[in-house]
Backbone bond lengths (Angstrom), bond angles and torsions (degrees), N, CA, C in turn:
res aa  C-N    CA-C-N  psi(-1)  N-CA   C-N-CA  omega(-1)  CA-C   N-CA-C  phi
1 X - - - 1.480 - - 1.537 106.25 -
2 X 1.335 115.78 124.32 1.467 120.92 -176.67 1.508 109.99 -101.51
3 X 1.321 116.27 129.08 1.440 124.14 178.08 1.513 110.22 -101.94
4 X 1.354 114.79 145.31 1.463 120.67 175.46 1.524 109.11 -103.60
5 X 1.291 117.98 131.92 1.476 122.68 176.17 1.518 109.68 -72.78
6 X 1.324 116.03 135.83 1.489 120.88 177.99 1.516 106.62 -91.45
7 X 1.304 114.48 110.93 1.488 120.18 -174.21 1.527 113.07 -61.15
8 X 1.328 117.28 -31.32 1.469 119.64 -174.13 1.531 111.74 -86.11
9 X 1.351 117.43 -3.82 1.464 120.50 -177.95 1.505 110.00 -133.66
10 X 1.293 116.47 115.04 1.448 121.80 -175.41 1.525 109.49 -62.89
11 X 1.328 114.29 134.74 1.464 122.70 172.09 1.530 113.22 63.19
12 X 1.329 117.79 33.38 1.448 122.03 176.66 1.526 109.44 -125.28
13 X 1.339 117.08 130.18 1.468 121.91 172.96 1.483 109.04 -126.38
14 X 1.305 117.97 158.57 1.465 119.22 178.04 1.523 112.70 -150.13
15 X 1.294 116.99 156.23 1.479 124.35 169.83 1.527 105.72 -153.60
16 X 1.348 115.43 -167.83 1.452 119.60 -176.21 1.527 110.86 -122.27
17 X 1.342 112.73 142.98 1.465 120.31 173.45 1.529 109.07 -81.70
18 X 1.328 117.65 -40.70 1.438 123.80 -176.93 1.511 109.56 -155.97
19 X 1.326 115.62 150.76 1.447 120.47 174.96 1.555 111.04 -107.69
20 X 1.295 116.77 5.47 1.467 121.90 -178.41 1.513 113.35 -87.41
21 X 1.321 116.26 -10.03 1.483 121.38 -168.74 1.550 110.36 -110.15
22 X 1.296 118.35 15.61 1.445 120.90 -173.64 1.547 112.23 -61.76
23 X 1.320 113.28 148.24 1.445 120.10 178.63 1.511 111.36 -168.02
24 X 1.343 115.87 161.44 1.464 122.07 176.75 1.503 108.94 -92.43
25 X 1.343 115.30 89.65 1.446 119.86 -177.94 1.508 111.16 -58.80
26 X 1.294 117.88 -31.61 1.478 121.91 -178.67 1.525 112.52 -63.97
27 X 1.350 116.94 -16.25 1.477 119.68 176.18 1.535 113.00 -73.63
28 X 1.332 115.81 -11.91 1.432 120.57 176.97 1.569 104.67 -83.96
29 X 1.335 113.91 107.66 1.470 119.20 -171.85 1.551 111.31 -64.43
30 X 1.305 117.17 -34.86 1.454 120.29 178.85 1.559 110.25 -62.22
31 X 1.291 114.78 -42.74 1.484 119.74 179.06 1.561 109.09 -67.90
32 X 1.308 115.53 -51.11 1.460 119.73 -171.32 1.517 112.29 -64.91
33 X 1.336 115.52 -35.75 1.447 119.41 -179.77 1.502 113.63 -74.91
34 X 1.312 116.77 -12.87 1.478 121.70 -174.79 1.519 116.11 -106.48
35 X 1.339 116.55 -19.03 1.458 119.47 -174.93 1.515 111.56 -82.66
36 X 1.318 114.61 156.77 1.469 120.75 169.68 1.505 107.19 -90.33
37 X 1.317 114.98 119.74 1.469 119.66 -174.47 1.494 110.90 -84.19
38 X 1.331 114.51 70.94 1.442 119.19 173.27 1.532 109.52 -81.09
39 X 1.320 116.75 168.07 1.472 118.50 179.22 1.521 112.04 -61.80
40 X 1.302 117.08 -32.84 1.482 120.38 177.82 1.553 110.09 -69.38
41 X 1.317 115.21 -46.28 1.488 119.35 178.47 1.516 110.29 -56.02
42 X 1.319 115.25 -44.42 1.513 118.32 177.98 1.493 110.29 -57.97
43 X 1.320 117.07 -43.25 1.496 120.02 -179.44 1.520 109.79 -61.54
44 X 1.350 116.50 -43.47 1.463 119.32 -179.84 1.547 110.55 -61.05
45 X 1.322 116.63 -46.28 1.443 121.53 179.98 1.530 110.61 -60.82
46 X 1.335 117.03 -41.99 1.460 121.16 179.31 1.512 110.03 -66.05
47 X 1.320 118.58 -37.26 1.474 120.50 -179.36 1.533 111.08 -64.59
48 X 1.339 115.90 -29.80 1.467 117.69 -176.99 1.524 112.27 -71.80
49 X 1.294 117.53 -13.60 1.457 123.28 177.99 1.550 108.93 -64.63
50 X 1.357 115.59 -23.21 1.461 120.54 -175.17 1.536 113.54 -104.68
51 X 1.323 116.55 -12.93 1.480 119.26 -179.84 1.491 111.08 155.09
52 X 1.327 115.25 -156.93 1.468 124.03 179.38 1.531 110.47 -90.88
53 X 1.298 119.31 102.29 1.504 119.58 -179.41 1.523 110.16 -81.82
54 X 1.316 112.71 150.22 1.481 121.25 169.35 1.539 107.92 -126.29
55 X 1.327 114.45 135.28 1.455 120.81 -176.05 1.523 108.69 -114.84
56 X 1.313 114.45 153.09 1.456 122.15 -179.45 1.493 111.22 -131.18
57 X 1.377 116.79 132.27 1.437 121.45 174.07 1.519 107.10 -130.70
58 X 1.355 117.18 134.77 1.432 120.49 179.13 1.518 113.06 90.05
59 X 1.327 115.61 160.15 1.470 119.47 -178.33 1.540 111.61 -145.97
60 X 1.341 117.16 33.34 1.456 119.04 -179.33 1.494 111.09 -150.05
61 X 1.293 116.03 170.57 1.509 121.20 174.19 1.503 112.44 68.95
62 X 1.333 115.96 -152.77 1.451 121.74 179.08 1.527 111.39 -71.08
63 X 1.304 115.18 154.78 1.475 120.73 177.61 1.525 107.65 -104.17
64 X 1.318 115.21 116.13 1.452 121.80 -173.78 1.524 110.80 -117.65
65 X 1.310 117.55 148.86 1.458 121.94 176.53 1.515 109.40 -125.00
66 X 1.353 115.12 126.99 1.466 121.51 168.72 1.490 108.73 -107.05
67 X 1.321 114.84 116.02 1.478 123.72 -172.77 1.508 110.31 -116.40
68 X 1.337 115.59 138.95 1.481 120.32 173.42 1.515 108.20 -149.48
69 X 1.354 114.79 163.37 1.418 120.53 176.58 1.515 115.23 85.64
70 X 1.357 117.12 13.97 1.468 119.15 173.19 1.522 110.42 -57.34
71 X 1.308 115.19 -36.25 1.456 122.49 169.02 1.549 106.81 -107.24
72 X 1.286 117.38 113.95 1.470 121.65 -171.00 1.529 113.31 -65.31
73 X 1.310 118.64 -22.24 1.467 121.64 -179.86 1.528 112.46 -92.74
74 X 1.294 118.26 9.18 1.493 121.83 174.85 1.513 106.36 -102.05
75 X 1.321 115.80 93.30 1.455 121.89 -165.31 1.520 115.35 -85.95
76 X 1.326 121.08 -36.38 1.492 118.78 -173.67 1.547 114.46 -55.15
77 X 1.335 118.87 -45.22 1.473 116.20 -179.30 1.504 114.15 -68.16
78 X 1.343 117.58 -27.32 1.492 118.89 176.89 1.517 109.34 -67.38
79 X 1.301 117.84 -40.44 1.480 120.79 176.28 1.541 109.82 -65.81
80 X 1.335 116.31 -42.41 1.463 119.64 -178.21 1.506 111.10 -63.98
81 X 1.305 117.86 -38.87 1.470 122.29 179.44 1.545 109.24 -61.84
82 X 1.301 117.01 -44.59 1.467 122.14 176.85 1.505 110.16 -59.25
83 X 1.320 117.20 -47.53 1.488 122.33 -179.51 1.507 110.16 -60.99
84 X 1.307 116.59 -44.39 1.479 120.70 -179.39 1.542 111.20 -60.61
85 X 1.305 116.35 -44.87 1.445 118.16 178.37 1.525 111.73 -62.24
86 X 1.304 118.64 -41.03 1.464 122.12 177.53 1.528 110.24 -60.66
87 X 1.352 116.28 -41.21 1.444 119.37 -179.28 1.507 113.50 -67.60
88 X 1.340 116.74 -29.63 1.460 120.41 -177.22 1.528 114.39 -91.19
89 X 1.343 117.12 -2.74 1.435 119.35 179.62 1.525 110.60 -56.84
90 X 1.337 116.51 130.06 1.467 121.05 174.52 1.524 113.32 77.64
91 X 1.300 119.61 -2.77 1.454 122.13 179.68 1.526 110.28 -81.56
92 X 1.358 114.82 146.90 1.454 119.78 173.29 1.518 108.23 -82.41
93 X 1.311 116.88 118.61 1.481 120.31 -176.07 1.514 110.50 -106.56
94 X 1.365 115.95 140.24 1.458 120.16 -179.46 1.541 110.24 -91.33
95 X 1.320 118.02 5.93 1.433 123.27 169.58 1.509 109.67 -138.48
96 X 1.307 116.32 168.02 1.497 122.41 174.91 1.494 107.58 -95.16
97 X 1.317 116.57 122.12 1.470 119.92 -178.05 1.523 109.77 -116.39
98 X 1.321 117.15 126.21 1.429 124.12 171.29 1.509 109.80 -103.19
99 X 1.348 115.95 144.04 1.472 122.22 -178.06 1.507 109.28 -128.25
100 X 1.295 116.23 129.92 1.476 122.32 165.87 1.531 106.47 -120.26
101 X 1.330 118.75 92.58 1.444 122.47 -173.33 1.534 111.95 -74.03
102 X 1.354 116.08 -33.93 1.444 122.22 -177.87 1.527 108.61 -129.01
103 X 1.327 116.02 92.85 1.456 119.33 -177.32 1.521 112.41 -61.32
104 X 1.325 116.83 -34.93 1.455 122.39 -178.86 1.544 108.60 -138.25
105 X 1.311 118.15 83.23 1.456 121.07 -178.72 1.530 113.77 -50.92
106 X 1.338 115.76 -37.50 1.444 118.34 177.96 1.539 112.96 -60.60
107 X 1.331 116.43 -40.25 1.466 120.30 -179.62 1.557 109.28 -70.16
108 X 1.349 116.45 -40.98 1.454 118.49 177.67 1.517 111.27 -62.62
109 X 1.304 115.81 -43.69 1.458 120.49 177.20 1.520 113.02 -53.14
110 X 1.317 115.45 -43.07 1.455 122.57 -177.78 1.549 114.02 -89.10
111 X 1.350 114.65 -1.64 1.458 121.54 -176.38 1.540 111.56 53.19
112 X 1.356 115.90 45.50 1.431 123.78 -177.71 1.542 111.09 -113.41
113 X 1.298 114.51 146.77 1.478 119.85 178.32 1.509 113.05 -68.59
114 X 1.337 116.72 -41.00 1.432 121.95 -171.47 1.534 111.97 -99.72
115 X 1.314 117.36 169.06 1.460 122.17 172.32 1.513 107.25 -120.71
116 X 1.305 115.69 117.22 1.470 120.88 -176.20 1.513 111.12 49.47
117 X 1.313 116.31 48.98 1.462 125.65 -179.43 1.498 116.55 60.79
118 X 1.358 114.94 18.91 1.452 119.63 175.72 1.496 111.51 -115.89
119 X 1.347 117.87 129.28 1.463 122.86 176.68 1.548 106.08 -78.51
120 X 1.301 115.44 112.91 1.459 119.79 -174.23 1.544 111.62 -69.95
121 X 1.305 118.12 -15.87 1.453 120.88 177.97 1.538 111.52 -94.80
122 X 1.299 117.04 10.84 1.470 123.82 172.52 1.521 110.17 -125.83
123 X 1.292 117.56 5.90 1.460 118.66 -170.85 1.582 113.58 -134.96
124 X 1.291 115.96 12.44 1.486 120.96 -179.94 1.524 111.33 -62.07
125 X 1.310 117.71 -20.73 1.473 121.23 -179.23 1.537 111.40 -92.06
126 X 1.330 117.64 -2.16 1.444 121.10 -177.41 1.544 108.88 -93.29
127 X 1.286 117.69 120.80 1.441 122.37 -173.46 1.564 111.83 -55.37
128 X 1.310 114.75 127.51 1.451 122.73 175.38 1.532 115.69 72.51
129 X 1.353 115.84 8.98 1.473 115.05 166.10 1.525 106.97 -70.89
130 X 1.326 117.11 164.07 1.442 121.16 -175.89 1.570 110.39 -60.73
131 X 1.309 116.60 -42.18 1.453 118.67 179.57 1.520 111.29 -71.38
132 X 1.344 117.13 -29.17 1.474 119.66 174.90 1.533 109.74 -68.46
133 X 1.324 116.36 -33.86 1.492 118.69 174.43 1.510 111.25 -62.78
134 X 1.335 116.80 -34.96 1.472 119.56 176.13 1.531 109.12 -68.02
135 X 1.342 116.40 -39.37 1.485 118.23 174.67 1.508 111.33 -60.49
136 X 1.319 116.99 -45.59 1.454 119.47 176.62 1.509 113.48 -58.52
137 X 1.332 115.78 -38.26 1.460 120.99 178.12 1.519 110.52 -65.43
138 X 1.313 116.80 -40.97 1.462 122.22 176.56 1.507 110.66 -58.38
139 X 1.318 116.75 -44.30 1.448 121.36 -178.22 1.533 111.16 -71.15
140 X 1.353 117.30 -41.06 1.430 120.35 -179.69 1.529 111.85 -65.09
141 X 1.290 117.73 -38.02 1.459 122.96 -178.75 1.535 111.57 -83.44
142 X 1.314 116.76 -4.64 1.489 122.01 -179.80 1.544 110.11 57.02
143 X 1.321 115.29 43.56 1.468 119.81 178.72 1.522 108.80 -68.08
144 X 1.314 116.66 136.63 1.476 122.76 -173.03 1.535 113.31 -86.99
145 X 1.349 115.40 -35.97 1.462 118.82 -175.16 1.537 107.97 -145.84
146 X 1.354 115.59 144.98 1.462 121.29 -176.41 1.525 108.90 -127.51
147 X 1.363 114.24 132.77 1.467 121.82 170.10 1.511 108.01 -116.12
148 X 1.334 116.12 118.55 1.445 121.56 -177.95 1.551 105.92 -109.90
149 X 1.333 116.47 121.65 1.445 121.63 -169.69 1.495 111.94 -112.24
150 X 1.322 117.27 127.72 1.450 125.75 -174.44 1.526 112.14 -131.23
151 X 1.288 117.51 175.90 1.464 122.44 166.49 1.539 108.83 -130.59
152 X 1.295 116.96 156.58 1.437 121.76 -177.46 1.539 107.76 -136.56
153 X 1.311 116.69 152.34 1.473 122.32 -178.22 1.494 109.05 -108.50
154 X 1.324 117.86 162.67 1.435 122.41 172.17 1.517 109.13 -55.60
155 X 1.329 117.08 147.16 1.472 124.32 177.00 1.546 111.52 62.28
156 X 1.361 116.31 24.82 1.452 119.90 171.53 1.535 107.86 -126.07
157 X 1.297 118.24 -171.45 1.461 121.23 -178.19 1.496 111.97 -102.67
158 X 1.323 123.45 115.53 1.489 125.16 8.00 1.529 112.32 -90.26
159 X 1.308 118.64 -15.17 1.469 122.02 178.04 1.525 113.98 83.86
160 X 1.343 115.97 10.08 1.457 120.32 175.76 1.531 108.25 -155.63
161 X 1.323 116.47 161.52 1.455 121.38 -179.98 1.506 111.19 -60.78
162 X 1.320 119.23 128.25 1.460 120.06 -172.58 1.507 110.42 -158.14
163 X 1.354 114.27 170.14 1.445 121.08 171.25 1.533 106.51 -136.41
164 X 1.328 116.22 123.83 1.470 124.01 -178.90 1.533 110.22 -93.36
165 X 1.334 114.15 146.47 1.434 118.48 175.59 1.538 106.97 -159.72
166 X 1.350 116.20 177.97 1.452 121.75 175.38 1.530 106.51 -142.18
167 X 1.350 114.75 158.50 1.457 120.55 -177.52 1.520 112.94 -97.65
168 X 1.316 118.03 -18.89 1.454 122.73 179.69 1.529 110.22 -139.80
169 X 1.312 118.32 140.25 1.468 128.07 7.20 1.545 112.90 -89.55
170 X 1.311 121.67 4.29 1.439 124.14 -177.60 1.527 111.17 -122.74
171 X 1.356 116.10 87.53 1.452 121.41 -173.32 1.550 113.24 -59.89
172 X 1.353 118.53 -21.79 1.447 118.40 -179.32 1.497 112.22 -69.64
173 X 1.337 117.55 -18.71 1.434 120.14 172.57 1.511 109.91 -56.08
174 X 1.314 118.30 -47.59 1.462 123.69 179.03 1.534 110.06 -63.58
175 X 1.318 118.68 -42.49 1.469 122.00 -178.32 1.521 111.67 -62.57
176 X 1.358 116.84 -39.36 1.447 120.48 177.15 1.484 111.35 -65.86
177 X 1.356 115.08 -45.69 1.481 119.96 -178.81 1.529 110.27 -62.70
178 X 1.321 118.80 -41.56 1.454 122.38 177.56 1.515 111.81 -60.36
179 X 1.336 115.34 -41.46 1.467 119.42 179.35 1.538 109.53 -60.66
180 X 1.329 114.25 -49.09 1.494 118.95 -178.89 1.509 111.00 -60.84
181 X 1.345 114.70 -44.69 1.472 119.83 179.47 1.502 112.16 -58.23
182 X 1.355 115.29 -46.36 1.471 120.42 -179.06 1.553 110.19 -66.75
183 X 1.325 114.47 -33.44 1.469 120.49 -172.82 1.486 114.07 -77.28
184 X 1.354 116.63 -44.84 1.466 120.55 -173.60 1.519 113.68 -118.50
185 X 1.334 116.48 -4.56 1.449 117.98 173.57 1.512 116.21 90.46
186 X 1.317 118.09 3.95 1.443 121.80 176.42 1.521 110.07 -67.11
187 X 1.323 118.73 135.30 1.456 122.14 -179.12 1.540 109.60 -66.94
188 X 1.339 116.64 133.93 1.446 120.48 -179.64 1.519 110.76 -89.36
189 X 1.348 115.86 135.83 1.458 122.60 175.95 1.523 106.54 -125.49
190 X 1.283 117.87 117.19 1.465 122.08 -173.65 1.496 111.22 -126.52
191 X 1.335 116.77 134.98 1.473 122.89 173.41 1.507 109.92 -108.53
192 X 1.298 115.44 147.61 1.459 119.62 -179.76 1.534 111.08 -65.83
193 X 1.322 117.35 -37.14 1.452 120.40 -177.67 1.535 107.78 -131.51
194 X 1.344 115.65 131.53 1.458 120.30 179.07 1.517 111.90 -60.79
195 X 1.308 116.97 137.80 1.473 120.61 177.02 1.515 113.29 78.72
196 X 1.315 120.24 9.24 1.445 121.18 -178.31 1.479 114.12 -75.36
197 X 1.334 117.80 -21.79 1.446 121.60 179.38 1.518 113.02 -87.45
198 X 1.320 116.03 -45.10 1.473 120.92 177.36 1.521 108.11 -159.92
199 X 1.334 116.97 166.22 1.448 121.42 -174.21 1.535 111.80 -101.91
200 X 1.320 115.31 150.82 1.456 119.67 167.21 1.500 116.31 97.13
201 X 1.324 121.38 -0.30 1.458 122.09 174.34 1.487 109.65 -68.00
202 X 1.345 117.90 139.22 1.499 120.07 179.45 1.519 108.98 -56.64
203 X 1.337 117.00 -46.51 1.468 119.25 179.84 1.534 112.68 -54.49
204 X 1.354 115.35 -48.89 1.457 119.47 -177.06 1.509 112.65 -64.90
205 X 1.322 117.61 -44.21 1.426 121.24 179.65 1.525 112.22 -60.18
206 X 1.367 114.99 -42.25 1.447 120.75 176.11 1.536 109.20 -60.24
207 X 1.297 117.82 -49.76 1.479 119.46 -178.49 1.526 112.29 -62.00
208 X 1.291 116.93 -41.45 1.444 121.12 -178.97 1.529 111.88 -66.20
209 X 1.352 114.72 -25.63 1.472 119.15 176.48 1.526 114.23 -93.80
210 X 1.325 115.15 6.04 1.493 118.33 174.21 1.501 116.67 96.58
211 X 1.365 117.62 5.68 1.425 120.83 177.69 1.508 109.97 -106.12
212 X 1.347 120.57 107.79 1.449 121.39 -175.52 1.543 111.16 -58.34
213 X 1.314 115.95 131.15 1.472 120.25 -176.93 1.498 109.45 -143.76
214 X 1.316 114.15 155.38 1.517 121.69 175.54 1.493 108.35 -135.91
215 X 1.317 115.11 159.41 1.458 122.89 173.51 1.507 110.13 -121.40
216 X 1.319 115.71 122.55 1.500 120.91 176.94 1.491 110.49 -102.98
217 X 1.299 116.06 139.65 1.479 123.30 178.61 1.516 109.36 -125.00
218 X 1.353 115.77 136.17 1.469 121.59 168.43 1.511 107.16 -116.18
219 X 1.350 114.54 160.47 1.469 120.04 -176.28 1.519 110.53 -91.72
220 X 1.325 115.32 122.08 1.503 121.12 179.41 1.502 108.05 -163.48
221 X 1.322 117.28 144.07 1.493 118.52 173.89 1.539 109.39 -57.60
222 X 1.318 116.87 142.90 1.450 118.93 174.51 1.524 110.93 -63.06
223 X 1.322 115.42 146.99 1.468 122.39 178.76 1.537 113.60 65.08
224 X 1.316 115.47 19.61 1.471 120.82 -179.28 1.535 108.01 -151.74
225 X 1.335 114.43 179.16 1.494 119.76 -178.28 1.551 106.64 -125.74
226 X 1.328 116.29 102.61 1.443 121.50 -179.77 1.517 111.00 -69.18
227 X 1.313 116.95 154.05 1.419 123.02 -179.68 1.516 111.48 -57.12
228 X 1.329 116.56 124.95 1.437 122.25 177.20 1.533 114.72 80.24
229 X 1.328 118.52 -5.25 1.458 120.98 -175.56 1.534 113.15 -71.75
230 X 1.325 116.18 -38.52 1.466 120.53 177.75 1.523 109.08 -62.82
231 X 1.348 116.69 -46.99 1.444 120.45 -179.40 1.544 112.12 -61.92
232 X 1.361 115.33 -38.89 1.458 118.25 -178.91 1.533 111.01 -69.92
233 X 1.335 117.36 -37.73 1.455 119.54 176.58 1.522 111.81 -63.19
234 X 1.318 116.13 -40.15 1.443 121.07 177.81 1.536 110.11 -64.48
235 X 1.325 116.34 -37.07 1.463 120.57 175.72 1.501 111.66 -62.62
236 X 1.324 117.43 -43.55 1.469 121.25 176.65 1.505 111.96 -61.06
237 X 1.346 117.24 -43.67 1.469 118.88 178.08 1.497 112.46 -62.06
238 X 1.309 117.62 -41.68 1.456 120.60 178.75 1.515 112.15 -66.69
239 X 1.321 115.65 -33.36 1.460 119.10 177.80 1.546 109.56 -68.87
240 X 1.320 116.77 -40.10 1.467 120.30 175.10 1.522 110.79 -57.17
241 X 1.333 117.35 -44.78 1.466 120.14 177.67 1.527 111.52 -65.64
242 X 1.342 115.53 -40.86 1.458 119.87 -179.90 1.526 112.86 -57.37
243 X 1.312 116.49 -34.93 1.455 120.67 178.89 1.570 109.37 -55.34
244 X 1.318 116.73 -31.69 1.447 121.01 -176.77 1.534 113.03 -98.40
245 X 1.322 114.13 15.26 1.471 117.96 172.24 1.507 117.07 93.32
246 X 1.351 118.09 14.78 1.415 119.55 176.25 1.509 110.04 -70.89
């Protein structure tokens, strides 16, 4: 996978996971009314018109992925991912961090949970689904650890702020989740074996393939941005990075 260096932004490179998922993220009023329209944010939004962009910062240490937007109507982590990238612009990083802020720009544009009627967090094991393309990208880039960031609403699953993990076959999934839980107070939910509850979650497919991964959830109404949810998602992302010495 070949990345292009962005001349206007120091230490940032980008490429695309897929061109099938393109969408005008700025048409989502909740997103557009909440973001800081920096020159970098504008570039990210423009890149989504062509597909699912992936960005890279740093060139050393562990390879980490911060992923959001697997469900397009879960907005707080997508905003937090954008904010985190803006904060890290020009910084010297002791690890290599990849960012996918909008996994499915089309879904985010439409404020929809699914992509072309497919739940991307139940289809990461299905060859050539959009989330499987993200899995393929993770493997091609030899990413070491994955943080997948979501939001959840009352009376849904899990319905409260949490961090998911599993103990087998990648026990470090649990260690990362415990660190985040202890650090920011998110309730930890751990399964003995990845994928034992249901199939196709990005986190589970990563763990089953040997890449330790966790899923973080913040509480917010679907298709909206609950009070404090963006800030809490950003806190979870920073805690994930802190585990690796940021």
